[in-house]
C-alpha positions in Angstrom: -29.1 -28.7 -16.8 -32.2 -30.9 -17.2 -34.0 -28.6 -14.8 -33.0 -25.5 -16.8 -34.3 -27.1 -20.0 -37.5 -28.1 -18.3 -38.0 -24.4 -17.4 -37.8 -23.5 -21.0 -34.6 -21.6 -21.6 -35.6 -21.2 -25.3 -39.2 -20.5 -26.1 -40.2 -20.5 -22.4 -43.9 -19.9 -21.7 -44.2 -16.4 -20.3 -40.8 -15.3 -21.7 -40.7 -12.1 -23.7 -37.9 -10.7 -25.8 -36.9 -7.2 -24.6 -36.3 -4.1 -26.6 -32.7 -2.8 -26.9 -31.5 -2.0 -23.4 -32.9 -5.1 -21.7 -32.5 -8.9 -21.8 -35.2 -11.5 -22.2 -37.9 -10.9 -19.6 -39.8 -13.8 -17.9 -43.0 -14.4 -16.1 -42.8 -14.2 -12.3 -43.2 -17.9 -11.7 -40.6 -18.8 -14.4 -38.1 -16.3 -13.0 -38.5 -17.6 -9.5 -37.9 -21.1 -10.7 -34.6 -20.1 -12.4 -33.5 -18.4 -9.2 -34.3 -21.4 -7.0 -32.3 -23.7 -9.4 -29.3 -21.3 -9.3 -29.3 -21.1 -5.5 -29.4 -24.9 -5.2 -26.4 -25.5 -7.5 -23.1 -26.4 -5.7 -20.3 -23.9 -6.0 -18.3 -24.7 -9.2 -14.6 -25.5 -9.4 -12.1 -25.2 -12.3 -8.5 -26.4 -12.5 -5.7 -24.2 -13.7 -3.8 -25.2 -16.8 -0.1 -25.8 -16.3 2.0 -24.3 -19.1 4.8 -26.4 -20.4 5.9 -24.4 -23.5 6.2 -20.7 -24.2 4.0 -18.2 -22.4 1.2 -16.6 -24.3 1.8 -13.3 -26.0 -0.4 -10.7 -24.3 -2.1 -9.2 -27.4 -5.8 -10.0 -26.7 -6.0 -12.4 -29.7 -6.2 -15.8 -27.9 -4.5 -17.5 -30.8 -2.2 -19.7 -28.6 -2.9 -23.4 -28.2 -3.2 -23.1 -24.4 -6.5 -21.2 -24.8 -8.2 -24.3 -26.3 -7.0 -26.7 -23.6 -8.7 -27.8 -20.4 -12.1 -27.0 -19.1 -13.3 -23.4 -19.5 -15.2 -21.4 -17.0 -18.6 -21.1 -18.6 -22.3 -21.6 -17.8 -22.8 -18.0 -16.5 -26.1 -17.0 -14.9 -27.6 -13.6 -14.4 -27.6 -11.5 -11.2 -29.5 -8.8 -13.2 -31.9 -8.4 -14.9 -33.4 -11.9 -14.3 -31.9 -13.5 -11.2 -30.6 -17.0 -12.0 -31.5 -17.1 -15.7 -28.7 -18.4 -18.0 -26.7 -15.8 -19.9 -28.0 -14.6 -23.3 -24.4 -14.7 -24.7 -21.7 -17.3 -24.2 -18.6 -16.7 -22.2 -15.5 -18.9 -21.9 -12.6 -18.2 -19.6 -9.4 -20.3 -19.0 -6.7 -19.9 -16.4 -3.1 -21.0 -16.9 0.2 -20.7 -15.0 3.9 -21.2 -15.6 4.8 -20.9 -11.9 5.7 -17.3 -12.3 2.6 -15.7 -13.8 -1.1 -16.3 -13.7 -2.5 -16.0 -17.3 -6.2 -15.5 -18.1 -7.8 -15.9 -21.5 -11.4 -14.7 -21.8 -13.7 -14.9 -24.8 -16.9 -12.9 -24.5 -19.1 -13.9 -27.4 -21.6 -11.3 -28.7 -23.9 -11.7 -31.7 -24.0 -7.9 -32.1 -20.4 -6.8 -31.6 -21.1 -3.4 -33.1 -23.2 -2.7 -30.0 -20.5 -3.5 -27.5 -19.9 -0.5 -25.2 -16.1 0.0 -24.6 -16.1 2.6 -21.8 -13.5 5.2 -21.1 -9.8 4.5 -21.4 -8.6 5.2 -17.9 -7.3 3.0 -15.2 -9.8 2.0 -12.5 -12.7 3.4 -14.5 -16.3 2.7 -13.3 -16.8 -0.7 -14.8 -20.6 -0.7 -14.6 -20.8 2.0 -17.3 -19.6 -0.4 -20.1 -19.1 -4.0 -21.0 -16.6 -5.6 -18.7 -15.1 -8.9 -17.4 -13.8 -9.1 -13.8 -12.2 -11.7 -11.6 -12.0 -12.0 -7.8 -9.3 -14.2 -6.2 -9.7 -15.3 -2.6 -6.0 -16.1 -2.3 -6.1 -17.1 1.4 -9.4 -19.0 0.8 -10.9 -17.5 3.9 -14.1 -16.5 2.1 -13.7 -12.8 3.2 -10.7 -11.1 1.5 -9.5 -11.0 -2.0 -8.1 -9.2 -5.1 -10.1 -8.0 -8.0 -8.8 -7.7 -11.6 -10.9 -6.5 -14.5 -11.0 -4.9 -17.9 -13.3 -3.4 -20.5 -13.2 -3.7 -24.4 -11.1 -0.5 -24.2 -8.3 -2.5 -22.5 -8.2 -0.6 -19.2 -6.5 -1.9 -16.1 -8.9 -2.2 -13.2 -7.8 -3.7 -9.8 -8.6 -3.5 -6.2 -8.6 -5.1 -2.8 -11.6 -6.6 -1.0 -11.7 -6.7 2.8 -14.6 -8.4 4.8 -16.6 -9.2 1.6 -16.7 -5.5 0.8 -18.9 -4.8 3.8 -18.4 -2.2 6.5 -20.3 0.1 8.8 -22.9 1.8 6.7 -21.5 3.5 3.7 -22.8 2.8 0.2 -20.8 0.7 -2.2 -21.2 0.1 -5.9 -23.5 -2.8 -6.8 -25.7 -2.3 -3.8 -28.8 -0.2 -3.3 -28.3 3.4 -2.1 -29.8 2.8 1.3 -28.1 -0.5 1.8 -25.1 -0.9 4.2 -21.7 -1.1 2.5 -18.1 -0.3 3.3 -15.7 2.6 3.3 -12.7 0.3 3.8 -14.4 -2.8 2.4 -13.2 -2.3 -1.2 -10.2 -0.3 -2.2 -10.1 0.4 -5.9 -7.0 2.5 -5.4 -4.8 -0.5 -4.8 -2.6 -0.6 -8.0 -0.7 -3.8 -8.9 1.8 -4.5 -11.7 0.1 -6.6 -14.4 -0.7 -6.5 -18.1 -3.9 -6.9 -20.1 -4.8 -6.6 -23.8 -8.2 -6.7 -25.5 -9.6 -7.2 -29.0 -13.1 -6.7 -30.5 -13.9 -8.9 -33.5 -16.8 -10.5 -35.3 -17.5 -13.0 -32.5 -17.6 -10.4 -29.7 -14.5 -9.4 -27.7 -11.6 -11.0 -26.0 -9.2 -10.2 -23.1 -5.8 -11.6 -22.2 -4.2 -11.1 -18.8 -0.8 -11.7 -17.3 -0.7 -11.2 -13.5 2.7 -11.9 -11.7 2.2 -14.0 -8.6 4.6 -11.5 -6.9 2.1 -8.7 -7.2 -0.5 -10.4 -5.1 -0.5 -11.9 -1.6 -1.2 -15.6 -0.8 -0.4 -18.3 1.7 3.3 -19.1 1.8 3.0 -22.9 2.0 4.6 -25.0 -0.6 2.6 -27.4 -2.8 -0.8 -27.1 -4.4 -3.3 -24.5 -3.3 -7.0 -23.8 -4.0 -8.1 -20.2 -4.2 -11.6 -18.8 -4.1 -12.7 -17.6 -7.5 -15.6 -15.8 -9.2 -15.9 -14.3 -12.6 -18.3 -11.5 -13.6 -19.3 -10.2 -17.0 -21.5 -7.2 -18.0 -23.3 -7.0 -21.3 -24.1 -3.3 -20.8 -26.6 -2.6 -23.5 -28.8 -5.4 -22.1 -28.0 -4.5 -18.5 -27.1 -8.2 -18.1 -24.8 -8.8 -15.2 -23.5 -12.3 -15.2 -21.6 -14.6 -12.7 -19.9 -17.9 -13.0 -20.7 -18.7 -9.4 -24.2 -17.5 -8.8 -24.6 -14.3 -6.7 -28.1 -13.2 -5.6 -29.1 -9.7 -6.5 -28.8 -8.4 -2.9 -25.0 -9.0 -3.1 -22.2 -8.4 -5.6 -18.8 -9.7 -6.8 -17.3 -9.1 -3.3 -19.5 -11.9 -1.7 -16.6 -14.3 -1.4 -18.5 -16.7 0.8 -20.5 -17.5 -2.4 -17.5 -17.8 -4.8 -16.4 -20.9 -6.6 -12.9 -22.4 -6.6 -9.7 -22.3 -8.7 -7.8 -25.5 -8.0 -4.4 -27.1 -8.8 -2.5 -23.8 -8.2 1.2 -24.1 -7.4 2.3 -20.4 -6.8 5.9 -19.8 -6.2 7.4 -19.2 -2.7 8.5 -15.8 -4.1 8.6 -12.4 -2.4 8.0 -9.1 -4.0 11.0 -6.8 -4.1 10.5 -3.4 -5.8 12.0 0.0 -5.6 10.0 3.0 -6.8 12.1 6.2 -6.8 10.8 9.6 -8.0 12.3 12.9 -9.0 10.1 16.1 -8.8 10.8 19.5 -10.3 8.4 22.3 -9.5 7.8 26.0 -9.6 5.4 27.4 -7.0 4.1 31.0 -6.4 2.0 32.2 -3.5 0.4 35.5 -2.7 -0.3 36.7 0.9 -1.9 40.1 1.2 -0.6 41.0 -2.2 2.9 39.9 -1.6 4.3 37.2 -3.9 6.7 34.5 -2.9 8.3 32.1 -5.4 10.1 28.7 -4.9 11.5 26.3 -7.4 12.4 23.2 -5.3 13.7 19.9 -6.8 13.0 16.8 -4.7 13.8 13.1 -4.8 12.3 10.3 -2.8 10.6 7.0 -3.2 9.3 3.8 -1.9 10.7 0.3 -1.3 8.4 -2.8 -1.2 9.8 -6.0 0.3 8.1 -9.2 0.7 8.9 -10.6 4.1 6.9 -13.6 3.1 4.6 -14.1 0.1 1.8 -13.0 2.4 3.5 -10.2 4.4 4.9 -7.0 2.8 7.0 -4.2 4.2 6.6 -0.8 2.5 9.1 2.0 3.2 8.8 5.6 2.0 11.2 8.5 2.2 10.4 12.2 1.5 6.9 11.1 0.4 5.2 13.3 -2.2 1.8 13.2 -3.9 2.0 16.1 -6.5 0.4 13.8 -9.1 -2.8 13.2 -7.1 -6.0 14.8 -8.3 -7.2 17.7 -6.1 -10.3 17.4 -3.8 -13.7 18.1 -5.1 -15.0 21.3 -3.5 -18.3 21.0 -1.5 -21.1 23.2 -0.4 -21.7 22.9 3.4 -25.0 24.2 4.9 -24.5 22.3 8.2 -22.6 23.1 11.3 -20.4 20.0 11.0 -17.2 19.3 9.0 -17.3 17.9 5.5 -15.7 14.5 4.9 -13.0 14.5 2.1 -11.8 11.0 1.1 -8.2 9.9 0.9 -6.6 10.0 -2.5 -2.9 9.5 -1.9 -1.7 6.1 -3.2 0.7 5.2 -0.4 -2.1 5.5 2.2 -4.7 3.9 0.0 -2.8 0.6 -0.4 -4.1 -1.9 2.2 -6.4 0.8 3.6 -9.0 -1.8 4.4 -6.6 -3.5 6.8 -6.5 -0.4 9.0 -10.3 0.4 8.7 -12.2 0.5 12.0 -15.2 2.4 13.4 -18.2 3.7 11.5 -17.2 5.1 8.1 -17.5 8.9 7.7 -19.2 9.1 11.1 -16.5 7.9 13.6 -13.4 6.7 11.7 -11.0 5.6 14.4 -8.1 6.0 12.0 -8.2 8.4 9.0 -5.0 8.8 7.0 -5.8 12.4 5.9 -4.7 13.4 9.4 -1.2 12.5 8.3 0.5 15.2 6.1 -2.6 17.3 5.4 -3.7 20.2 7.6 -7.3 20.9 8.5 -7.5 23.5 5.7 -6.2 21.0 3.1 -2.6 22.3 2.9 0.0 19.6 2.4 2.6 19.1 5.2 6.0 17.6 4.6 6.2 13.8 5.2 9.7 12.9 6.1 9.1 9.2 5.7 7.8 6.0 7.3 6.9 2.4 6.8 4.0 -0.1 6.8 4.0 -3.8 7.4 0.8 -5.5 6.3 -0.5 -8.9 5.2 -1.1 -12.2 6.8 0.7 -14.1 9.6 -1.0 -17.5 9.7 -4.7 -16.8 9.7 -4.4 -13.3 11.2 -4.4 -10.2 9.1 -1.9 -7.6 10.6 -1.0 -4.0 9.9 1.7 -1.8 11.4 2.2 1.8 10.2 4.7 4.4 11.3 4.9 7.9 9.7 6.8 11.0 10.6 6.0 14.5 9.4 8.0 17.7 9.5 6.9 21.0 11.1 5.4 23.2 8.3 6.3 26.3 10.2 7.8 27.5 13.5 4.4 27.7 15.2 3.9 23.9 15.1 6.0 20.8 15.6 6.6 17.6 13.7 4.5 14.6 14.4 5.0 10.9 14.8 2.0 8.6 13.9 1.9 4.9 14.9 -0.9 2.4 14.2 -1.1 -1.3 15.0 -4.0 -3.4 13.7 -4.8 -7.2 13.8 -7.9 -9.0 12.7 -8.7 -12.7 12.6 -11.4 -14.5 10.6 -13.6 -16.8 12.6 -15.7 -18.9 10.2 -16.9 -17.8 6.8 -18.3 -14.4 7.6 -17.1 -13.5 11.1 -14.0 -11.9 12.5 -12.5 -10.2 15.6 -10.0 -7.3 15.6 -8.0 -5.0 17.8 -6.4 -1.6 17.0 -4.1 1.0 18.6 -3.3 4.5 17.2 -0.9 7.1 18.6 0.0 10.7 17.6 3.0 12.2 19.4 4.9 15.4 18.8 8.5 14.9 17.8 9.7 17.6 20.2 7.6 16.7 23.3 6.6 13.3 24.6 3.9 15.0 26.7 2.0 16.1 23.5 0.2 12.9 22.5 -3.1 11.3 21.7 -3.9 7.6 21.8 -6.9 5.5 20.6 -7.5 1.8 21.5 -10.3 -0.3 20.0 -11.8 -3.7 19.6 -14.2 -4.7 16.9 -15.9 -7.7 15.4 -18.4 -9.0 13.0 -20.8 -12.0 13.3 -22.3 -13.3 10.0 -25.1 -15.8 10.4 -25.8 -17.5 7.1 -26.1 -15.1 4.2 -28.9 -13.0 5.6 -27.8 -11.7 9.0 -24.8 -9.6 9.8 -23.9 -7.9 13.1 -21.1 -5.4 13.7 -19.7 -4.1 17.0 -16.9 -1.8 18.0 -15.8 -0.2 21.2 -13.0 2.3 21.7 -11.2 4.5 24.3 -9.0 7.5 23.8 -6.3 9.0 26.0 -5.7 12.8 25.7 -3.7 14.9 28.3 -6.1 17.3 29.9 -9.3 15.3 29.0 -10.4 13.2 32.0 -14.1 12.9 31.3 -16.1 10.3 29.4 -13.6 9.1 26.7 -15.4 5.9 25.7 -17.3 5.1 22.5 -19.1 2.1 21.1 -21.4 1.1 18.2 -23.5 -1.9 17.5 -25.3 -2.7 14.3 -27.4 -5.5 12.9 -28.4 -5.9 9.2 -30.7 -8.3 7.4 -30.6 -8.7 3.6 -32.5 -10.8 1.1 -33.3 -10.3 -2.6 -36.6 -8.7 -1.6 -36.0 -7.0 1.7 -33.1 -5.1 3.4 -33.0 -3.7 6.9 -30.4 -2.5 9.4 -30.3 -0.7 12.7 -27.6 0.8 14.8 -27.1 2.3 18.2 -23.9 4.2 19.1 -22.7 6.3 22.0 -19.7 8.7 21.8 -18.4 10.1 25.1 -17.9 13.9 25.5 -14.1 13.5 25.8 -13.8 10.8 23.2 -11.1 12.3 20.9 -9.5 10.2 18.2 -7.1 12.9 16.8 -5.9 10.6 14.0 -9.4 9.8 13.1 -12.5 11.5 11.8 -15.7 12.5 13.7 -18.6 14.0 11.9 -19.6 15.9 15.1 -18.1 16.4 18.5 -18.6 13.7 21.1 -21.2 13.7 23.9 -24.1 12.1 22.0 -26.1 8.9 21.7 -27.1 8.0 18.1 -29.7 5.7 16.7 -30.4 4.9 13.0 -32.5 2.4 11.2 -33.4 1.7 7.5 -35.9 -0.7 5.9 -36.2 -1.2 2.1 -38.5 -3.5 0.1 -37.5 -4.4 -3.5 -40.5 -5.2 -5.7 -40.0 -6.7 -9.2 -42.2 -7.5 -12.2 -40.0 -9.8 -14.3 -42.4 -9.8 -17.3 -42.1 -6.0 -17.7 -39.2 -5.5 -20.2 -38.6 -1.9 -19.3 -38.7 -2.3 -15.5 -36.1 -3.4 -13.0 -37.5 -2.7 -9.5 -39.4 -0.4 -7.2 -37.6 0.4 -4.0 -39.8 1.9 -1.3 -37.8 2.6 1.8 -37.8 4.6 5.0 -34.9 5.6 7.3 -34.3 7.5 10.5 -31.2 8.8 12.2 -31.1 10.7 15.5 -28.5 12.2 17.7 -29.2 13.0 21.4 -27.1 14.5 24.2 -26.0 11.8 26.6 -26.6 13.8 29.8 -30.1 15.3 29.2 -31.4 13.7 26.0 -31.4 17.0 24.2 -32.0 16.3 20.5 -29.1 17.5 18.4 -30.4 16.1 15.1 -33.2 14.0 13.8 -33.7 13.1 10.2 -36.6 11.1 8.6 -36.3 10.0 4.9 -39.5 8.7 3.3 -39.2 7.4 -0.2 -42.1 5.3 -1.4 -41.7 6.1 -5.1 -38.2 5.3 -6.2 -38.3 3.3 -9.5 -35.4 1.9 -11.4 -35.7 1.0 -15.1 -34.1 -1.9 -16.9 -31.5 0.5 -18.5 -30.4 1.8 -15.0 -32.4 5.0 -15.2 -34.0 5.7 -11.9 -35.9 8.5 -10.2 -38.1 9.2 -7.2 -39.7 12.0 -5.3 -39.2 11.8 -1.5 -40.2 13.6 1.7 -37.5 14.4 4.3 -38.2 15.7 7.8 -35.2 17.5 9.5 -35.0 18.3 13.2 -32.1 20.4 14.6 -31.4 21.5 18.1 -29.1 24.4 18.8 -27.7 25.1 22.3 -25.7 28.0 21.0 -26.0 30.4 18.1 -25.2 29.0 14.6 -23.7 31.3 12.0 -24.9 29.6 8.8 -23.5 32.4 6.6 -21.5 35.5 7.4 -23.8 37.8 9.3 -26.7 35.3 9.3 -27.1 33.8 12.8 -29.7 31.3 13.9 -30.7 31.5 17.6 -30.6 28.6 20.0 -33.7 26.4 20.1 -35.4 23.4 18.5 -36.2 23.5 14.8 -38.2 21.2 12.5 -39.0 21.5 8.8 -40.0 19.3 5.9 -38.5 19.2 2.4 -39.7 17.7 -0.9 -36.8 16.1 -2.6 -36.4 14.6 -6.1 -33.4 12.6 -7.3 -32.7 11.1 -10.7 -30.1 9.2 -12.7 -30.2 8.5 -16.4 -28.5 5.5 -18.2 -24.8 6.1 -17.4 -23.6 4.2 -20.4 -25.2 6.6 -22.9 -23.1 9.3 -24.6 -25.1 11.9 -22.7 -26.2 11.1 -19.1 -27.3 13.1 -16.1 -27.7 12.7 -12.4 -28.8 15.0 -9.6 -31.3 15.9 -7.0 -33.5 18.9 -6.1 -34.9 20.0 -2.7 -37.7 22.5 -2.1 -39.3 23.6 1.1 -38.7 24.8 4.6 -35.2 25.3 6.0 -34.5 26.4 9.6 -36.6 29.5 10.0 -37.3 30.1 6.3 -36.9 28.3 3.0 -34.4 26.6 0.8 -34.8 25.9 -2.9 -32.2 24.4 -5.2 -30.2 21.3 -5.6 -27.3 19.8 -7.7 -26.9 18.2 -11.0 -24.2 16.7 -13.3 -24.4 16.5 -17.0 -21.9 14.1 -18.6 -20.9 13.9 -22.3 -18.8 11.1 -23.7 -17.5 10.4 -27.2 -16.4 6.8 -27.6 -13.6 5.7 -25.3 -11.4 8.8 -25.8 -13.3 11.8 -24.4 -15.6 12.6 -21.5 -16.6 15.9 -20.0 -19.0 16.9 -17.3 -20.6 20.0 -15.8 -21.7 20.0 -12.2 -23.8 22.8 -10.7 -24.8 22.9 -7.0 -27.1 25.9 -6.2 -29.1 26.7 -3.1 -31.2 29.8 -2.6 -31.7 30.2 1.2 -34.1 32.8 2.5 -34.3 33.3 6.3 -35.7 36.1 8.5 -32.2 36.4 9.8 -30.9 37.1 6.2 -30.8 35.7 2.7 -27.9 34.1 0.9 -27.0 31.8 -2.0 -24.5 29.0 -2.1 -23.2 28.0 -5.5 -20.6 25.5 -6.7 -19.7 25.0 -10.3 -17.3 22.4 -11.6 -16.1 21.4 -15.1 -14.3 18.2 -15.8 -12.6 17.4 -19.2 -10.8 14.2 -19.9 -9.0 13.0 -23.0 -7.6 9.5 -23.1 -5.0 8.8 -25.9 -4.5 5.2 -24.7 -5.4 3.5 -21.4 -2.1 4.8 -20.0 -1.8 8.2 -21.6 -4.3 10.9 -20.6 -5.1 14.5 -19.9 -7.6 15.4 -17.2 -8.7 18.9 -16.0 -10.9 20.0 -13.1 -12.0 23.6 -12.8 -14.1 24.7 -9.8 -15.7 27.8 -8.3 -17.2 27.8 -4.8 -18.9 31.1 -3.7 -18.9 29.9 0.0 -15.2 30.1 0.1 -14.9 32.6 -2.8 -12.3 30.4 -4.5 -11.7 29.6 -8.1 -9.3 26.7 -8.8 -8.0 24.8 -11.8 -6.1 21.5 -11.9 -4.6 20.0 -15.1 -2.9 16.6 -15.1 -1.1 14.9 -17.9 -0.1 11.3 -17.2 1.9 8.8 -19.1 1.7 5.7 -17.0 4.1 2.8 -16.9 3.0 0.2 -14.3 1.2 0.2 -11.0 0.4 3.9 -11.3 4.0 5.0 -11.9 5.2 7.1 -14.9 5.5 10.7 -16.0 3.2 13.4 -14.6 2.8 17.0 -15.5 0.5 18.9 -13.1 -0.6 22.5 -13.2 -2.6 24.2 -10.3 -4.0 27.6 -10.2 -6.1 29.2 -7.3 -7.6 32.6 -7.1 -9.9 34.7 -5.0 -13.1 35.1 -7.1 -16.7 36.3 -7.0 -17.8 34.1 -9.9 -16.6 31.4 -12.3 -15.2 34.0 -14.6 -14.8 36.9 -12.1 -11.3 36.6 -10.6 -10.2 39.1 -8.0 -6.6 38.2 -7.2 -4.3 35.2 -7.4 -3.8 32.9 -4.4 -1.3 30.3 -5.6 0.0 28.9 -8.8 2.2 25.8 -9.3 3.7 23.5 -11.9 5.0 20.0 -11.1 6.9 17.7 -13.3 7.3 14.3 -11.6 8.8 11.0 -12.9 8.5 7.8 -11.0 9.6 4.3 -12.1 9.2 0.9 -10.5 12.2 -1.6 -10.6 12.2 -5.1 -9.3 10.0 -8.2 -9.2 6.6 -6.5 -9.2 5.9 -7.5 -12.8 
């Protein structure tokens, strides 16, 4: 603390008060001194308070005596805007336990409580758009995996699972820069646990009170005291001040468990989760095929059972699985010759998804759960049932999955899907893993596909990370090159990030229960470098992010270039209030070995093509009542030109209402023919409470000539269960308001309830 005072926390030479929307700004030398002091501090530890009387009432008021006992988690420091600088507002957090529940009492002091930004009242809302407090628990203390719980002043429930410190094979994650490597399976916000939170805003700021059953999370099954990894994050949104109890440099985020502190003196019970979650579904469905209408009114029952084999290992069983309550996919405009990636949204498959993640996200996913129960055109297929065993056995993370689907019609057969996965942490940031995946028709053992893989990560210090995976598939009738591999190295500091990858995918490599962004038979290289320049004394400015990247795909046999893409962005600027913009120059190279029909009747001949495009992307402050994001592209395209882009305008009113309009429009003019691609989407959300909501999504896509509407009413109970009323309408259309004929219409009423020890 003496060093901090010497640096001049109050009245520091070179320090400047910032206007609304930014915290105190410092001179460069002073800011660097604070960061050095923060990096040198040892990782903090706090002891849990053992409750001996009545448990706290979860009302958000913190008026029980336990919340004045013991040492509090305090002394928060900034990750943003000024790395390592002490917080401008005080925070106090205490942890308590009665052996059954983990209780958290958090007081977020704020001298201007009227300026606290509450955010939307919906579970798993984007926390960064509002004030929030969040906790990550490394329950195995392996410095790689954990559970996140958080809330906002609106009292929402936010939870998720962290795998491998939230890092993966190259996808972007929240809290990192857009060109930085992240994880598709590294953080799973769709994991829903059973717990309770309440918040209050008062004259001192705001408070939050949590009750988390030990049975709803996984931890070591040993008796006696345990120590968990712990970090606490707080956001003061109007100041864009992101605070941590255990200091996190700005190139990382909350998921960086190797930099977390410790929660000591825990005595969690040797208790196993045992829950049953049945559902009943009534529906009315109408479909039109060539003008002929068919109607069905099925009533279904099914459900799930969750059984804790040990406190660290859980068995999930599901029968007649149904996901009628899940939001529909966002439609996409596709101007490429490759498939579009649609993420998984179904709760059963999202839980513990990171355990089964392997490969390169959205490029070569070795296991992709959307292959189970969803056809290539997005039509649901009946899931008869299945099970999943996942968790820890000693220091090894294991996952076993078995699912069986029914035949949707007489032309196809039912399928059996089997997955086995094991990973073992080796040191703080390294691991090894193996995986096997099989699809087999239920009516023929000769109709199968298998994928085998090994993967690993080597973390050297906090700066260097290397990833490697190798895989082989077995498919009857494919006897050629069925091997694939990828190797990646990444380097990250608070001023420079870079990564490079090389991959080779054999021509007959065929993971049928995975996802490949393009057919096999290519060698890929990609590389990215970004510099982050800051000027701490500028109150309005966060950073300048010049960066360049390249990715290329070449035929293995003759080196024919399938795709090359250069991204040059030397002007991206991010302001203190999270607004950012930047023009960029992109060079695209495409090689065609056969004709490409980019639009009906518009065919591009084989050959090599190259063009340049001027791009411009922008994002305004997402915490404001009106915000916008989008990008535009102007310039050459194949043999002609393309002008257009996409943008989303979002309107919010307090914590109860939000709406957005998205327009994606591209005007393509080629010698082979002209066409326009347009997507329009309107979202409307009204939140009565954090657990009662109405959400609508209406979309029109002129590429598929489809207009669709989805309306969902939800009255949640716990862990995402409750009452759901869902209306879907789909029509052939030539415009957002120009409907030609109906395709399908359905109404679902679903009630699901959880019973047992989940909380």
